C-alpha positions, 0 to 999 in steps of 0.5 A: 144486773141480774134482776133476781134475786133482788135487795129492796130500794131504800126510796121504794115508793118514791118517784121523781118529781113529774110521774104519776105518783104511782104507790108500787115499791122499786126494786134495784138490783144487787148492786143496792147493797148499802141502806143509806138514803138514795141522794137526789143530784141538783142540775144547774137549774136547782131543779132535782134531777131524776136518781133512777138514770143515775142509778140505772147509768150504774148498772142497777135493774130497775123494777117496779114492783105492783101492776094494774089493768088500769096502770095497762090502758093508760100507758103508766105503765109504757112511760115509767120504762120511757122516762124510768128506766124501769125495764123488770115489772114483779106481781104477785096475789095482793097486788093483784086484789088490790088492781081487781077491787080498785075502780072498774077496769077488770069489768068488760072481762069479768062479765065475759068470763060471767057469762060463760059460767068460767069458776072464780079460780080460771077467773082469776087466773084469765084476769092476773095472766092477761095483764102479765102478758101485756106487760111483757109485751110493753116490755119485750123491745128491754128484753131484746135490747139487752139480749134478755137481761132486763124486761123480765113480769114475773107472776106467782103460782099459787100460794097454796100450792108452795108444799104442794111440787106436783101443783106447783109444777103443774100450775107453771106449766099452766101460767107459762102456757097462758101468758106465752111470752119468752119474757115472763118469769114464774115465781115459785117459793123456795120451800123444801116441796118447790125445790124438785118443781124448781129443777123441773120446771127449769128443765123444760125450759119455764124461765123462773123468779125464785124467791123467797130465798136466803142462804140459810134456807139453803143450807137445810136445803141442800139434801135436796 
């Protein structure tokens, strides 16, 4: 049930009947090694059963590859956790760019940030960490019930810092402090300069989601 370094679910983005029609994809745990489509089981009445329940019962951790203020305000994230066995959420700059530029859910916070004269970089950090902190609270019962195995939410260090070890460490610390939730994962790419940053952050007790990691990549970086 390791939720880090997960394989993409072949039915990503296809939600069972009756859900909110979300477009965010699903990430499944490492037991999902087959690329064959997930078959939908039918009950005696002929109605389609929820395949996510079957996956969860088999020990697969199901993560939502999407987050937005609208999803949080509407309660749809909480509904996915309750009804569809979602036990984690992963985010990235692309996801947040789409969320912030769609609709008006962020308008109030943006006005407050502008009134305070906050710069663009800090404003974006405030918007994204607010969403991630909120999502962490939604998933906290899952985190507590599984003793920290599930119930995590990830936020990514600015990818422009991937080749700057000191800046990556500083940004990871800032995100960890700002979100201030034990079920946070900070994403750091496993670039050559990222490896010492990963070691430093883990030594400080920062929980990490290490991305862009492959067997060949590990081999090339063995000296570190």
